[in-house]
C-alpha positions in Angstrom: 3.7 39.3 -13.2 5.1 41.1 -16.1 6.5 38.6 -18.7 7.0 37.9 -22.3 7.4 34.9 -24.5 10.7 34.2 -26.4 9.4 32.7 -29.5 5.6 32.3 -29.2 2.8 34.4 -30.7 -0.1 34.6 -28.3 -3.8 35.1 -29.2 -6.2 35.8 -26.4 -10.0 36.3 -26.7 -12.1 37.3 -23.7 -15.2 35.1 -23.7 -16.7 36.7 -20.6 -16.0 39.3 -17.9 -13.8 42.4 -17.8 -10.1 42.6 -17.3 -7.4 45.3 -17.5 -4.1 44.2 -19.2 -0.8 46.0 -19.6 0.5 45.2 -23.0 3.9 46.7 -24.0 3.5 49.3 -21.3 0.0 50.4 -22.3 -3.2 49.6 -20.4 -6.2 48.1 -22.1 -9.6 47.2 -20.7 -10.9 44.1 -22.4 -14.4 42.8 -22.3 -16.3 39.8 -23.8 -15.7 39.5 -27.5 -12.4 41.5 -27.5 -9.0 40.0 -28.3 -5.4 40.7 -28.6 -2.4 39.2 -30.4 1.1 39.5 -29.1 4.3 38.9 -31.0 7.3 37.2 -29.4 9.0 39.7 -27.0 5.9 41.8 -26.2 5.4 42.3 -22.5 2.1 41.6 -20.8 0.4 41.3 -17.4 -3.0 41.5 -15.8 -3.4 44.7 -13.9 -7.0 44.2 -12.5 -9.9 41.8 -13.0 -13.0 43.9 -12.9 -15.4 41.0 -13.4 -14.7 37.2 -13.3 -13.2 36.3 -16.7 -13.0 33.4 -19.1 -10.2 33.7 -21.6 -9.2 31.5 -24.5 -5.5 31.6 -25.0 -3.6 30.1 -27.9 0.3 30.2 -28.1 2.2 29.1 -31.2 4.5 27.4 -31.0 3.9 26.1 -27.5 7.3 25.2 -26.2 8.8 24.6 -22.7 10.6 27.5 -20.9 9.3 30.1 -23.3 7.8 32.4 -20.6 10.3 34.9 -19.3 9.6 37.0 -16.2 10.8 40.6 -16.4 13.4 41.2 -13.7 12.8 44.1 -11.4 9.0 44.0 -11.8 7.3 45.0 -8.6 4.1 43.0 -9.0 
C-alpha cells in the first residue's frame, strides 16, 4: 500500500532479488546492491516483486504510529 512516514528517514538496501518500487510517484527497479533513501513525507510502495528479495531497512527515528497510509490508494 502507498504510504509515508511522518518523521522518519528510511534507508533500504536490496541484498538480493529484484523489486519494482514507486517512490514519490516514480517507478524504480532495484536489484541487489542498490539502495534508496527516503526523507519524511516521501511516498512509497512495492509495485512488483520480480525475484524473491531480501531487503535491509533502517528507519530513524523508529517511533510508533509513524507510518501513514495514503487515503484513496487503490492498491
